[in-house]
N, CA, C and O atoms as CSV, one atom per row, in Angstrom:
chain,resi,resn,atom,element,x,y,z
A,1,UNK,N,N,-6.205,-22.608,-16.408
A,1,UNK,CA,C,-5.911,-21.403,-16.617
A,1,UNK,C,C,-6.135,-20.430,-15.688
A,1,UNK,O,O,-5.273,-19.581,-15.462
A,2,UNK,N,N,-7.362,-20.448,-15.024
A,2,UNK,CA,C,-7.900,-19.445,-13.936
A,2,UNK,C,C,-7.030,-19.740,-12.815
A,2,UNK,O,O,-6.767,-18.812,-12.050
A,3,UNK,N,N,-6.512,-20.957,-12.587
A,3,UNK,CA,C,-5.730,-21.230,-11.403
A,3,UNK,C,C,-4.213,-20.616,-11.590
A,3,UNK,O,O,-3.565,-20.251,-10.609
A,4,UNK,N,N,-3.732,-20.538,-12.860
A,4,UNK,CA,C,-2.412,-20.028,-13.128
A,4,UNK,C,C,-2.563,-18.480,-12.980
A,4,UNK,O,O,-1.633,-17.761,-12.614
A,5,UNK,N,N,-3.724,-18.060,-13.272
A,5,UNK,CA,C,-3.746,-16.561,-13.179
A,5,UNK,C,C,-3.917,-16.346,-11.715
A,5,UNK,O,O,-3.148,-15.531,-11.205
A,6,UNK,N,N,-4.663,-16.847,-11.063
A,6,UNK,CA,C,-4.707,-16.597,-9.651
A,6,UNK,C,C,-3.404,-16.747,-9.032
A,6,UNK,O,O,-3.096,-15.951,-8.144
A,7,UNK,N,N,-2.586,-17.673,-9.385
A,7,UNK,CA,C,-1.296,-18.057,-8.795
A,7,UNK,C,C,-0.477,-16.751,-9.112
A,7,UNK,O,O,0.048,-16.104,-8.206
A,8,UNK,N,N,-0.400,-16.434,-10.286
A,8,UNK,CA,C,0.263,-15.224,-10.858
A,8,UNK,C,C,-0.004,-13.962,-9.946
A,8,UNK,O,O,0.887,-13.292,-9.424
A,9,UNK,N,N,-1.438,-13.722,-9.825
A,9,UNK,CA,C,-1.827,-12.794,-9.171
A,9,UNK,C,C,-1.468,-12.556,-7.487
A,9,UNK,O,O,-1.342,-11.494,-6.878
A,10,UNK,N,N,-1.371,-13.789,-7.056
A,10,UNK,CA,C,-1.002,-13.854,-5.599
A,10,UNK,C,C,0.637,-13.643,-5.514
A,10,UNK,O,O,1.148,-12.911,-4.666
A,11,UNK,N,N,1.349,-14.336,-6.443
A,11,UNK,CA,C,2.740,-14.022,-6.462
A,11,UNK,C,C,3.158,-12.333,-6.729
A,11,UNK,O,O,3.995,-11.680,-6.105
A,12,UNK,N,N,2.354,-11.917,-7.770
A,12,UNK,CA,C,2.472,-10.585,-8.014
A,12,UNK,C,C,2.363,-9.632,-6.892
A,12,UNK,O,O,3.250,-8.795,-6.725
A,13,UNK,N,N,1.282,-9.703,-6.070
A,13,UNK,CA,C,0.764,-9.056,-5.088
A,13,UNK,C,C,1.853,-9.188,-3.877
A,13,UNK,O,O,2.092,-8.247,-3.120
A,14,UNK,N,N,2.453,-10.400,-3.788
A,14,UNK,CA,C,3.361,-10.755,-2.528
A,14,UNK,C,C,4.713,-9.832,-3.055
A,14,UNK,O,O,5.220,-9.115,-2.192
A,15,UNK,N,N,5.245,-9.817,-4.252
A,15,UNK,CA,C,6.448,-9.194,-4.702
A,15,UNK,C,C,6.102,-7.883,-4.525
A,15,UNK,O,O,6.946,-7.217,-3.925
A,16,UNK,N,N,4.891,-7.195,-4.946
A,16,UNK,CA,C,4.793,-5.821,-4.779
A,16,UNK,C,C,4.696,-5.411,-3.401
A,16,UNK,O,O,5.172,-4.319,-3.090
A,17,UNK,N,N,4.162,-6.115,-2.562
A,17,UNK,CA,C,4.029,-5.957,-1.023
A,17,UNK,C,C,5.238,-5.748,-0.489
A,17,UNK,O,O,5.506,-4.748,0.176
A,18,UNK,N,N,6.138,-6.785,-0.776
A,18,UNK,CA,C,7.535,-6.499,-0.195
A,18,UNK,C,C,8.365,-5.532,-0.798
A,18,UNK,O,O,9.209,-4.933,-0.131
A,19,UNK,N,N,8.190,-5.319,-2.055
A,19,UNK,CA,C,8.837,-3.951,-2.576
A,19,UNK,C,C,8.320,-2.772,-1.916
A,19,UNK,O,O,9.101,-1.875,-1.597
A,20,UNK,N,N,7.021,-2.680,-1.668
A,20,UNK,CA,C,6.603,-1.399,-1.229
A,20,UNK,C,C,7.038,-1.353,0.258
A,20,UNK,O,O,7.258,-0.220,0.686
A,21,UNK,N,N,7.198,-2.364,1.102
A,21,UNK,CA,C,7.987,-2.175,2.395
A,21,UNK,C,C,9.188,-1.921,2.254
A,21,UNK,O,O,9.643,-0.970,2.889
A,22,UNK,N,N,9.786,-2.455,1.652
A,22,UNK,CA,C,11.480,-2.005,1.345
A,22,UNK,C,C,11.834,-0.638,1.010
A,22,UNK,O,O,12.745,0.018,1.514
A,23,UNK,N,N,10.905,-0.227,-0.021
A,23,UNK,CA,C,11.179,1.011,-0.531
A,23,UNK,C,C,10.603,2.179,0.270
A,23,UNK,O,O,11.150,3.282,0.292
A,24,UNK,N,N,9.470,1.889,0.929
A,24,UNK,CA,C,8.791,2.675,2.058
A,24,UNK,C,C,9.674,2.915,3.123
A,24,UNK,O,O,9.831,4.087,3.465
A,25,UNK,N,N,10.349,1.924,3.777
A,25,UNK,CA,C,11.199,1.816,4.820
A,25,UNK,C,C,12.437,2.575,4.331
A,25,UNK,O,O,12.975,3.419,5.048
A,26,UNK,N,N,12.857,2.290,3.185
A,26,UNK,CA,C,14.108,3.295,2.661
A,26,UNK,C,C,13.833,4.529,2.502
A,26,UNK,O,O,14.745,5.303,2.794
A,27,UNK,N,N,12.639,5.079,2.045
A,27,UNK,CA,C,12.153,6.353,2.069
A,27,UNK,C,C,12.284,7.155,3.355
A,27,UNK,O,O,12.591,8.344,3.275
A,28,UNK,N,N,12.051,6.531,4.637
A,28,UNK,CA,C,12.325,7.082,6.076
A,28,UNK,C,C,13.646,7.181,6.400
A,28,UNK,O,O,14.148,8.073,7.084
A,29,UNK,N,N,14.288,6.112,5.823
A,29,UNK,CA,C,15.761,6.059,6.436
A,29,UNK,C,C,16.736,6.881,5.663
A,29,UNK,O,O,17.720,7.383,6.205
A,30,UNK,N,N,16.431,7.032,4.254
A,30,UNK,CA,C,17.229,7.842,3.357
A,30,UNK,C,C,16.292,9.024,2.783
A,30,UNK,O,O,15.820,8.839,1.661
A,31,UNK,N,N,16.057,9.933,3.296
A,31,UNK,CA,C,14.823,10.976,2.819
A,31,UNK,C,C,15.397,11.493,1.675
A,31,UNK,O,O,14.610,12.122,0.968
A,32,UNK,N,N,16.787,11.397,1.199
A,32,UNK,CA,C,16.959,11.908,-0.196
A,32,UNK,C,C,16.806,11.059,-1.398
A,32,UNK,O,O,17.171,11.345,-2.538
A,33,UNK,N,N,16.165,9.876,-0.963
A,33,UNK,CA,C,15.604,8.736,-2.045
A,33,UNK,C,C,14.663,9.558,-2.916
A,33,UNK,O,O,14.976,9.582,-4.106
A,34,UNK,N,N,13.641,10.195,-2.585
A,34,UNK,CA,C,12.540,11.004,-3.311
A,34,UNK,C,C,12.965,12.420,-3.181
A,34,UNK,O,O,13.677,12.820,-2.260
A,35,UNK,N,N,12.393,13.342,-4.365
A,35,UNK,CA,C,12.673,14.741,-3.985
A,35,UNK,C,C,12.184,15.283,-2.781
A,35,UNK,O,O,11.128,14.936,-2.251
A,36,UNK,N,N,13.050,16.236,-2.305
A,36,UNK,CA,C,12.784,16.727,-0.929
A,36,UNK,C,C,11.431,17.483,-0.927
A,36,UNK,O,O,10.823,17.601,0.137
A,37,UNK,N,N,10.898,18.041,-2.166
A,37,UNK,CA,C,9.479,18.781,-2.033
A,37,UNK,C,C,8.318,17.826,-1.647
A,37,UNK,O,O,7.226,18.268,-1.291
A,38,UNK,N,N,8.610,16.420,-1.737
A,38,UNK,CA,C,7.454,15.609,-1.464
A,38,UNK,C,C,7.426,15.067,-0.019
A,38,UNK,O,O,6.487,14.400,0.416
A,39,UNK,N,N,8.471,15.385,0.661
A,39,UNK,CA,C,8.541,15.342,2.149
A,39,UNK,C,C,8.624,13.761,2.455
A,39,UNK,O,O,9.379,12.926,1.957
A,40,UNK,N,N,7.678,13.616,3.368
A,40,UNK,CA,C,7.373,12.175,4.007
A,40,UNK,C,C,6.315,11.331,3.328
A,40,UNK,O,O,6.017,10.196,3.698
A,41,UNK,N,N,5.740,12.005,2.252
A,41,UNK,CA,C,4.539,11.536,1.729
A,41,UNK,C,C,4.813,10.331,0.565
A,41,UNK,O,O,3.859,9.600,0.302
A,42,UNK,N,N,5.770,10.170,0.044
A,42,UNK,CA,C,6.143,8.951,-0.595
A,42,UNK,C,C,5.998,7.883,0.330
A,42,UNK,O,O,5.341,6.898,-0.005
A,43,UNK,N,N,6.572,7.957,1.540
A,43,UNK,CA,C,6.454,6.736,2.412
A,43,UNK,C,C,4.998,6.488,2.712
A,43,UNK,O,O,4.649,5.310,2.784
A,44,UNK,N,N,4.101,7.433,2.896
A,44,UNK,CA,C,2.742,7.279,3.217
A,44,UNK,C,C,1.922,6.655,2.192
A,44,UNK,O,O,0.990,5.876,2.389
A,45,UNK,N,N,2.523,7.229,0.671
A,45,UNK,CA,C,1.693,6.474,-0.417
A,45,UNK,C,C,2.071,5.119,-0.578
A,45,UNK,O,O,1.325,4.285,-1.092
A,46,UNK,N,N,3.407,4.834,-0.080
A,46,UNK,CA,C,4.070,3.284,-0.425
A,46,UNK,C,C,3.152,2.497,0.905
A,46,UNK,O,O,2.772,1.331,0.794
A,47,UNK,N,N,2.941,3.150,1.869
A,47,UNK,CA,C,2.322,2.438,3.041
A,47,UNK,C,C,1.044,1.865,2.481
A,47,UNK,O,O,0.755,0.672,2.572
A,48,UNK,N,N,0.185,2.914,1.812
A,48,UNK,CA,C,-0.875,2.440,1.337
A,48,UNK,C,C,-1.014,1.716,0.182
A,48,UNK,O,O,-2.041,1.102,-0.109
A,49,UNK,N,N,0.075,1.769,-0.554
A,49,UNK,CA,C,0.303,0.591,-1.683
A,49,UNK,C,C,0.334,-0.741,-1.077
A,49,UNK,O,O,-0.363,-1.628,-1.569
A,50,UNK,N,N,1.097,-0.977,-0.023
A,50,UNK,CA,C,1.349,-2.130,0.829
A,50,UNK,C,C,0.076,-2.546,1.271
A,50,UNK,O,O,-0.223,-3.731,1.130
A,51,UNK,N,N,-0.724,-1.756,1.786
A,51,UNK,CA,C,-2.101,-2.431,2.191
A,51,UNK,C,C,-2.925,-2.789,1.093
A,51,UNK,O,O,-3.701,-3.732,1.242
A,52,UNK,N,N,-2.876,-2.195,0.036
A,52,UNK,CA,C,-3.622,-2.413,-1.302
A,52,UNK,C,C,-3.068,-3.984,-1.681
A,52,UNK,O,O,-3.860,-4.884,-1.959
A,53,UNK,N,N,-1.903,-4.137,-1.657
A,53,UNK,CA,C,-1.176,-5.276,-1.911
A,53,UNK,C,C,-1.600,-6.537,-1.089
A,53,UNK,O,O,-1.827,-7.662,-1.535
A,54,UNK,N,N,-1.649,-6.164,0.036
A,54,UNK,CA,C,-2.093,-7.242,1.217
A,54,UNK,C,C,-3.513,-7.478,1.015
A,54,UNK,O,O,-3.840,-8.650,1.201
A,55,UNK,N,N,-4.513,-6.620,0.659
A,55,UNK,CA,C,-5.839,-6.865,0.546
A,55,UNK,C,C,-5.898,-7.708,-0.642
A,55,UNK,O,O,-6.609,-8.713,-0.644
A,56,UNK,N,N,-5.080,-7.310,-1.826
A,56,UNK,CA,C,-5.241,-8.120,-2.962
A,56,UNK,C,C,-4.566,-9.557,-2.862
A,56,UNK,O,O,-4.934,-10.462,-3.610
A,57,UNK,N,N,-3.676,-9.717,-2.019
A,57,UNK,CA,C,-3.214,-10.933,-1.741
A,57,UNK,C,C,-4.369,-11.722,-1.107
A,57,UNK,O,O,-4.767,-12.763,-1.629
A,58,UNK,N,N,-4.819,-11.306,-0.162
A,58,UNK,CA,C,-6.103,-12.043,0.652
A,58,UNK,C,C,-7.207,-12.344,-0.179
A,58,UNK,O,O,-7.756,-13.445,-0.220
A,59,UNK,N,N,-7.563,-11.226,-0.922
A,59,UNK,CA,C,-8.853,-11.142,-1.790
A,59,UNK,C,C,-8.455,-11.852,-3.169
A,59,UNK,O,O,-9.252,-11.675,-4.091
A,60,UNK,N,N,-7.417,-12.569,-3.406
A,60,UNK,CA,C,-6.913,-12.954,-4.697
A,60,UNK,C,C,-8.038,-13.340,-5.621
A,60,UNK,O,O,-9.046,-13.907,-5.200
A,61,UNK,N,N,-7.873,-13.060,-6.749
A,61,UNK,CA,C,-8.870,-13.441,-7.852
A,61,UNK,C,C,-10.192,-12.405,-8.049
A,61,UNK,O,O,-10.961,-12.411,-9.010
A,62,UNK,N,N,-10.243,-11.537,-6.905
A,62,UNK,CA,C,-11.398,-10.656,-7.086
A,62,UNK,C,C,-11.168,-9.390,-7.972
A,62,UNK,O,O,-10.025,-9.077,-8.308
A,63,UNK,N,N,-12.192,-8.710,-8.323
A,63,UNK,CA,C,-11.872,-7.486,-9.108
A,63,UNK,C,C,-11.049,-6.574,-8.251
A,63,UNK,O,O,-10.966,-6.702,-7.030
A,64,UNK,N,N,-10.416,-5.599,-8.985
A,64,UNK,CA,C,-9.560,-4.583,-8.379
A,64,UNK,C,C,-10.114,-3.685,-7.548
A,64,UNK,O,O,-9.443,-3.033,-6.748
A,65,UNK,N,N,-11.538,-3.571,-7.692
A,65,UNK,CA,C,-12.260,-2.644,-6.935
A,65,UNK,C,C,-12.327,-3.101,-5.296
A,65,UNK,O,O,-12.229,-2.275,-4.389
A,66,UNK,N,N,-12.472,-4.247,-5.124
A,66,UNK,CA,C,-12.458,-4.629,-3.730
A,66,UNK,C,C,-11.284,-4.389,-2.806
A,66,UNK,O,O,-11.334,-3.716,-1.777
A,67,UNK,N,N,-10.208,-5.021,-3.292
A,67,UNK,CA,C,-9.022,-4.582,-2.356
A,67,UNK,C,C,-8.648,-3.218,-2.524
A,67,UNK,O,O,-7.810,-2.844,-1.703
A,68,UNK,N,N,-9.054,-2.299,-3.416
A,68,UNK,CA,C,-8.805,-0.839,-3.472
A,68,UNK,C,C,-9.638,-0.345,-2.402
A,68,UNK,O,O,-9.139,0.326,-1.499
A,69,UNK,N,N,-10.929,-0.637,-2.432
A,69,UNK,CA,C,-11.870,-0.141,-1.402
A,69,UNK,C,C,-11.421,-0.619,0.050
A,69,UNK,O,O,-11.535,0.177,0.982
A,70,UNK,N,N,-11.005,-1.671,0.228
A,70,UNK,CA,C,-10.533,-2.097,1.432
A,70,UNK,C,C,-9.147,-1.634,1.953
A,70,UNK,O,O,-8.823,-1.574,3.139
A,71,UNK,N,N,-8.390,-1.321,0.895
A,71,UNK,CA,C,-6.973,-0.613,1.160
A,71,UNK,C,C,-7.282,1.051,1.672
A,71,UNK,O,O,-6.677,1.649,2.561
A,72,UNK,N,N,-8.340,1.541,0.871
A,72,UNK,CA,C,-8.545,2.938,1.228
A,72,UNK,C,C,-9.409,2.877,2.544
A,72,UNK,O,O,-9.142,3.753,3.366
A,73,UNK,N,N,-10.424,1.962,2.881
A,73,UNK,CA,C,-10.922,2.249,4.226
A,73,UNK,C,C,-9.961,1.717,5.437
A,73,UNK,O,O,-10.142,2.166,6.569
A,74,UNK,N,N,-9.134,0.943,5.233
A,74,UNK,CA,C,-8.058,0.544,6.240
A,74,UNK,C,C,-7.250,1.776,6.315
A,74,UNK,O,O,-7.099,2.245,7.443
A,75,UNK,N,N,-6.687,2.404,5.289
A,75,UNK,CA,C,-5.739,3.788,5.512
A,75,UNK,C,C,-6.491,4.866,6.085
A,75,UNK,O,O,-5.962,5.621,6.901
A,76,UNK,N,N,-7.559,4.984,5.761
A,76,UNK,CA,C,-8.403,6.085,6.303
A,76,UNK,C,C,-8.584,5.965,7.479
A,76,UNK,O,O,-8.413,7.000,8.122
A,77,UNK,N,N,-9.005,4.677,8.288
A,77,UNK,CA,C,-9.366,4.408,9.344
A,77,UNK,C,C,-8.029,4.748,10.299
A,77,UNK,O,O,-8.021,5.375,11.358
A,78,UNK,N,N,-6.943,4.159,9.614
A,78,UNK,CA,C,-5.678,4.385,10.352
A,78,UNK,C,C,-5.399,5.851,10.647
A,78,UNK,O,O,-5.009,6.218,11.756
A,79,UNK,N,N,-5.608,6.684,9.626
A,79,UNK,CA,C,-5.322,8.041,9.793
A,79,UNK,C,C,-6.219,8.774,10.590
A,79,UNK,O,O,-5.820,9.766,11.201
A,80,UNK,N,N,-7.620,8.322,10.663
A,80,UNK,CA,C,-8.694,8.831,11.456
A,80,UNK,C,C,-8.470,8.701,12.911
A,80,UNK,O,O,-8.805,9.559,13.727
A,81,UNK,N,N,-7.705,7.239,13.283
A,81,UNK,CA,C,-7.687,6.833,14.613
A,81,UNK,C,C,-6.516,7.831,15.264
A,81,UNK,O,O,-6.358,7.935,16.480
A,82,UNK,N,N,-5.725,8.546,14.282
A,82,UNK,CA,C,-4.783,9.477,14.905
A,82,UNK,C,C,-5.426,10.813,15.695
A,82,UNK,O,O,-4.823,11.572,16.453
A,83,UNK,N,N,-6.709,10.863,15.324
A,83,UNK,CA,C,-7.443,11.816,16.099
A,83,UNK,C,C,-7.580,11.577,17.489
A,83,UNK,O,O,-7.640,12.549,18.242
A,84,UNK,N,N,-7.639,10.379,17.956
A,84,UNK,CA,C,-7.590,9.912,19.242
A,84,UNK,C,C,-6.344,9.716,19.947
A,84,UNK,O,O,-5.576,8.797,19.660
A,85,UNK,N,N,-6.107,10.623,20.935
A,85,UNK,CA,C,-4.785,10.861,21.486
A,85,UNK,C,C,-4.926,10.575,23.094
A,85,UNK,O,O,-5.436,11.438,23.808
A,86,UNK,N,N,-4.467,9.363,23.628
A,86,UNK,CA,C,-4.355,9.319,25.015
A,86,UNK,C,C,-3.094,8.486,25.371
A,86,UNK,O,O,-2.438,7.926,24.492
A,87,UNK,N,N,-2.812,8.429,26.542
A,87,UNK,CA,C,-1.521,7.821,26.880
A,87,UNK,C,C,-1.104,6.462,26.405
A,87,UNK,O,O,-0.006,6.203,25.911
A,88,UNK,N,N,-2.177,5.540,26.624
A,88,UNK,CA,C,-1.654,4.170,26.402
A,88,UNK,C,C,-1.352,4.102,24.900
A,88,UNK,O,O,-0.355,3.484,24.526
A,89,UNK,N,N,-2.292,4.802,23.881
A,89,UNK,CA,C,-1.907,4.618,22.503
A,89,UNK,C,C,-0.750,5.450,21.937
A,89,UNK,O,O,-0.134,5.154,20.913
A,90,UNK,N,N,-0.524,6.491,22.687
A,90,UNK,CA,C,0.599,7.375,22.426
A,90,UNK,C,C,1.780,6.678,22.943
A,90,UNK,O,O,2.849,7.054,22.464
A,91,UNK,N,N,1.813,5.856,23.712
A,91,UNK,CA,C,3.057,5.134,24.185
A,91,UNK,C,C,3.286,4.014,22.987
A,91,UNK,O,O,4.425,3.808,22.569
A,92,UNK,N,N,2.187,3.331,22.478
A,92,UNK,CA,C,2.615,2.555,21.350
A,92,UNK,C,C,2.981,3.190,20.072
A,92,UNK,O,O,3.672,2.628,19.223
A,93,UNK,N,N,2.431,4.539,19.945
A,93,UNK,CA,C,2.877,5.308,18.828
A,93,UNK,C,C,4.387,5.778,18.805
A,93,UNK,O,O,5.029,6.067,17.795
A,94,UNK,N,N,4.824,5.797,20.092
A,94,UNK,CA,C,6.316,6.406,20.193
A,94,UNK,C,C,7.248,5.260,20.096
A,94,UNK,O,O,8.430,5.503,20.340
A,95,UNK,N,N,6.905,4.023,19.772
A,95,UNK,CA,C,7.786,2.953,19.361
A,95,UNK,C,C,7.872,3.189,17.773
A,95,UNK,O,O,7.029,3.770,17.089
A,96,UNK,N,N,9.095,2.599,17.330
A,96,UNK,CA,C,9.208,2.489,15.798
A,96,UNK,C,C,8.160,1.860,15.073
A,96,UNK,O,O,7.636,2.391,14.094
A,97,UNK,N,N,7.845,0.771,15.511
A,97,UNK,CA,C,6.841,-0.215,14.877
A,97,UNK,C,C,5.576,0.383,15.095
A,97,UNK,O,O,4.905,0.500,14.069
A,98,UNK,N,N,4.993,0.850,16.287
A,98,UNK,CA,C,3.705,1.731,16.534
A,98,UNK,C,C,3.809,2.819,15.609
A,98,UNK,O,O,2.832,2.958,14.873
A,99,UNK,N,N,4.769,3.634,15.465
A,99,UNK,CA,C,4.799,4.703,14.484
A,99,UNK,C,C,4.497,4.385,13.208
A,99,UNK,O,O,3.597,4.995,12.631
A,100,UNK,N,N,5.211,3.380,12.586
A,100,UNK,CA,C,5.106,3.068,11.271
A,100,UNK,C,C,3.739,2.607,10.989
A,100,UNK,O,O,3.222,2.834,9.895
A,101,UNK,N,N,3.105,1.943,11.961
A,101,UNK,CA,C,1.773,1.348,11.700
A,101,UNK,C,C,0.561,2.418,11.991
A,101,UNK,O,O,-0.370,2.598,11.206
A,102,UNK,N,N,0.711,3.062,13.175
A,102,UNK,CA,C,-0.391,3.833,13.620
A,102,UNK,C,C,-0.187,5.349,13.402
A,102,UNK,O,O,-1.129,6.137,13.488
A,103,UNK,N,N,1.167,5.753,13.097
A,103,UNK,CA,C,1.254,7.174,12.669
A,103,UNK,C,C,1.292,7.936,14.017
A,103,UNK,O,O,1.483,7.373,15.095
A,104,UNK,N,N,1.101,9.208,13.870
A,104,UNK,CA,C,1.099,9.998,15.334
A,104,UNK,C,C,0.059,11.160,15.235
A,104,UNK,O,O,-0.624,11.368,16.238
A,105,UNK,N,N,-0.149,12.008,14.032
A,105,UNK,CA,C,-0.922,13.111,14.142
A,105,UNK,C,C,-1.760,12.910,12.694
A,105,UNK,O,O,-1.263,12.420,11.679
A,106,UNK,N,N,-2.987,13.342,12.811
A,106,UNK,CA,C,-3.876,13.373,11.581
A,106,UNK,C,C,-3.405,14.520,10.779
A,106,UNK,O,O,-3.089,15.595,11.290
A,107,UNK,N,N,-3.358,14.239,9.353
A,107,UNK,CA,C,-3.242,15.069,8.160
A,107,UNK,C,C,-4.067,14.768,6.994
A,107,UNK,O,O,-4.242,13.634,6.549
A,108,UNK,N,N,-4.602,15.929,6.487
A,108,UNK,CA,C,-5.405,15.543,5.314
A,108,UNK,C,C,-4.316,15.396,4.264
A,108,UNK,O,O,-4.833,14.913,3.257
A,109,UNK,N,N,-3.297,15.569,4.128
A,109,UNK,CA,C,-2.067,15.336,3.358
A,109,UNK,C,C,-1.939,13.919,3.329
A,109,UNK,O,O,-1.995,13.398,2.215
A,110,UNK,N,N,-1.787,13.233,4.262
A,110,UNK,CA,C,-1.754,11.842,4.571
A,110,UNK,C,C,-2.952,11.057,3.897
A,110,UNK,O,O,-2.691,10.037,3.260
A,111,UNK,N,N,-4.069,11.437,3.999
A,111,UNK,CA,C,-5.126,10.999,3.196
A,111,UNK,C,C,-5.119,11.103,1.663
A,111,UNK,O,O,-5.732,10.279,0.984
A,112,UNK,N,N,-4.410,12.139,1.105
A,112,UNK,CA,C,-4.217,12.343,-0.193
A,112,UNK,C,C,-3.156,11.380,-0.760
A,112,UNK,O,O,-3.291,10.820,-1.848
A,113,UNK,N,N,-1.853,11.191,0.234
A,113,UNK,CA,C,-0.917,10.302,-0.210
A,113,UNK,C,C,-1.522,8.985,-0.183
A,113,UNK,O,O,-1.202,8.206,-1.081
A,114,UNK,N,N,-2.397,8.589,0.761
A,114,UNK,CA,C,-2.894,7.118,0.880
A,114,UNK,C,C,-3.655,6.989,-0.533
A,114,UNK,O,O,-3.415,5.986,-1.206
A,115,UNK,N,N,-4.625,8.022,-1.051
A,115,UNK,CA,C,-5.259,7.840,-2.297
A,115,UNK,C,C,-4.453,7.609,-3.347
A,115,UNK,O,O,-4.683,6.739,-4.188
A,116,UNK,N,N,-3.414,8.413,-3.358
A,116,UNK,CA,C,-2.540,8.151,-4.409
A,116,UNK,C,C,-1.795,6.949,-4.455
A,116,UNK,O,O,-1.648,6.461,-5.575
A,117,UNK,N,N,-1.213,6.270,-3.336
A,117,UNK,CA,C,-0.692,4.978,-3.103
A,117,UNK,C,C,-1.531,4.017,-3.674
A,117,UNK,O,O,-1.051,3.299,-4.551
A,118,UNK,N,N,-2.884,3.846,-3.283
A,118,UNK,CA,C,-3.929,3.015,-3.742
A,118,UNK,C,C,-4.178,3.108,-5.376
A,118,UNK,O,O,-4.497,2.153,-6.084
A,119,UNK,N,N,-3.994,4.265,-5.751
A,119,UNK,CA,C,-4.387,4.582,-7.014
A,119,UNK,C,C,-3.119,4.027,-7.939
A,119,UNK,O,O,-3.316,3.571,-9.065
A,120,UNK,N,N,-1.997,4.102,-7.432
A,120,UNK,CA,C,-0.815,3.435,-8.248
A,120,UNK,C,C,-0.837,2.038,-8.174
A,120,UNK,O,O,-0.382,1.386,-9.113
A,121,UNK,N,N,-1.365,1.418,-7.056
A,121,UNK,CA,C,-1.808,-0.026,-7.051
A,121,UNK,C,C,-2.458,-0.443,-8.045
A,121,UNK,O,O,-2.153,-1.329,-8.843
A,122,UNK,N,N,-3.664,0.417,-7.980
A,122,UNK,CA,C,-4.855,-0.042,-9.086
A,122,UNK,C,C,-4.445,-0.111,-10.450
A,122,UNK,O,O,-4.630,-1.091,-11.172
A,123,UNK,N,N,-3.793,1.121,-10.843
A,123,UNK,CA,C,-3.159,1.417,-12.259
A,123,UNK,C,C,-2.354,0.377,-12.412
A,123,UNK,O,O,-2.583,-0.319,-13.401
A,124,UNK,N,N,-1.209,-0.028,-11.509
A,124,UNK,CA,C,-0.228,-0.982,-11.844
A,124,UNK,C,C,-0.852,-2.456,-11.896
A,124,UNK,O,O,-0.274,-3.238,-12.651
A,125,UNK,N,N,-1.803,-2.862,-11.287
A,125,UNK,CA,C,-2.218,-4.171,-11.322
A,125,UNK,C,C,-3.142,-4.156,-12.579
A,125,UNK,O,O,-3.097,-5.191,-13.243
A,126,UNK,N,N,-3.961,-3.185,-13.020
A,126,UNK,CA,C,-4.451,-3.189,-14.359
A,126,UNK,C,C,-3.596,-3.189,-15.466
A,126,UNK,O,O,-3.865,-3.830,-16.482
A,127,UNK,N,N,-2.602,-2.528,-15.343
A,127,UNK,CA,C,-1.560,-2.238,-16.502
A,127,UNK,C,C,-0.990,-3.636,-16.789
A,127,UNK,O,O,-0.858,-4.139,-17.905
A,128,UNK,N,N,-0.666,-4.196,-15.573
A,128,UNK,CA,C,-0.024,-5.572,-15.639
A,128,UNK,C,C,-0.928,-6.707,-16.155
A,128,UNK,O,O,-0.459,-7.517,-16.954
A,129,UNK,N,N,-2.018,-6.788,-15.795
A,129,UNK,CA,C,-3.071,-7.587,-16.206
A,129,UNK,C,C,-3.127,-7.679,-17.659
A,129,UNK,O,O,-3.086,-8.757,-18.251
A,130,UNK,N,N,-3.244,-6.278,-18.369
A,130,UNK,CA,C,-3.412,-6.049,-19.759
A,130,UNK,C,C,-2.251,-6.532,-20.609
A,130,UNK,O,O,-2.375,-7.143,-21.670
A,131,UNK,N,N,-0.935,-6.139,-19.940
A,131,UNK,CA,C,0.168,-6.463,-20.757
A,131,UNK,C,C,0.447,-8.035,-20.833
A,131,UNK,O,O,0.921,-8.570,-21.836
A,132,UNK,N,N,0.118,-8.683,-19.721
A,132,UNK,CA,C,0.078,-10.190,-19.809
A,132,UNK,C,C,-0.814,-10.796,-20.557
A,132,UNK,O,O,-0.447,-11.737,-21.261
A,133,UNK,N,N,-2.091,-10.397,-20.552
A,133,UNK,CA,C,-3.082,-10.838,-21.422
A,133,UNK,C,C,-2.755,-10.808,-22.917
A,133,UNK,O,O,-2.922,-11.763,-23.676
A,134,UNK,N,N,-2.196,-9.418,-23.313
A,134,UNK,CA,C,-2.104,-9.175,-24.612
A,134,UNK,C,C,-1.158,-10.161,-25.156
A,134,UNK,O,O,-1.359,-10.709,-26.239
A,135,UNK,N,N,0.111,-10.449,-24.250
A,135,UNK,CA,C,1.173,-11.306,-24.601
A,135,UNK,C,C,0.964,-12.713,-24.676
A,135,UNK,O,O,1.749,-13.512,-25.187
A,136,UNK,N,N,-0.250,-13.010,-24.086
A,136,UNK,CA,C,-0.466,-14.298,-24.121
A,136,UNK,C,C,0.206,-15.205,-22.998
A,136,UNK,O,O,0.148,-16.435,-22.996
A,137,UNK,N,N,0.845,-14.432,-22.053
A,137,UNK,CA,C,1.628,-14.951,-20.992
A,137,UNK,C,C,0.951,-14.997,-19.651
A,137,UNK,O,O,1.601,-15.226,-18.631
A,138,UNK,N,N,-0.460,-14.763,-19.634
A,138,UNK,CA,C,-1.106,-14.570,-18.204
A,138,UNK,C,C,-0.696,-15.975,-17.635
A,138,UNK,O,O,-0.737,-17.050,-18.232
A,139,UNK,N,N,-0.318,-15.742,-16.432
A,139,UNK,CA,C,-0.148,-16.935,-15.604
A,139,UNK,C,C,1.293,-17.468,-15.501
A,139,UNK,O,O,1.636,-18.415,-14.793
A,140,UNK,N,N,2.121,-16.708,-16.329
A,140,UNK,CA,C,3.552,-17.229,-16.547
A,140,UNK,C,C,4.685,-16.378,-16.091
A,140,UNK,O,O,5.728,-16.248,-16.732
A,141,UNK,N,N,4.417,-15.778,-14.900
A,141,UNK,CA,C,5.223,-14.591,-14.200
A,141,UNK,C,C,6.226,-15.473,-13.481
A,141,UNK,O,O,7.097,-14.967,-12.774
């Protein structure tokens, strides 16, 4: 049963990871996908959700706290790295992939968006686990 649950968690993390990537990229390509008042921040929150799912996949079977902490540390470190501005890293940031991964300028609002994204991941994981355990279907996703 434990192996089934771990397999379910790994699949769920992988599906959520891919979903966050697709919706996050779509949010940049189609800005009208989310309310205009939210600006670029849904994409930032989805980036952090993707990081949470990646850590959850790697740390499969651990409590939710560990991937959440790693995702916040990764996201915050990425944002703080934007305070470092020099030609070589700005050349990387000027590419599409470099900008998507490294960003360009530090913002406290990005930190908030990352926190929201990881929070959504934590709530989603906990809610999914509770629904599946209540229904007796844990491991049958």
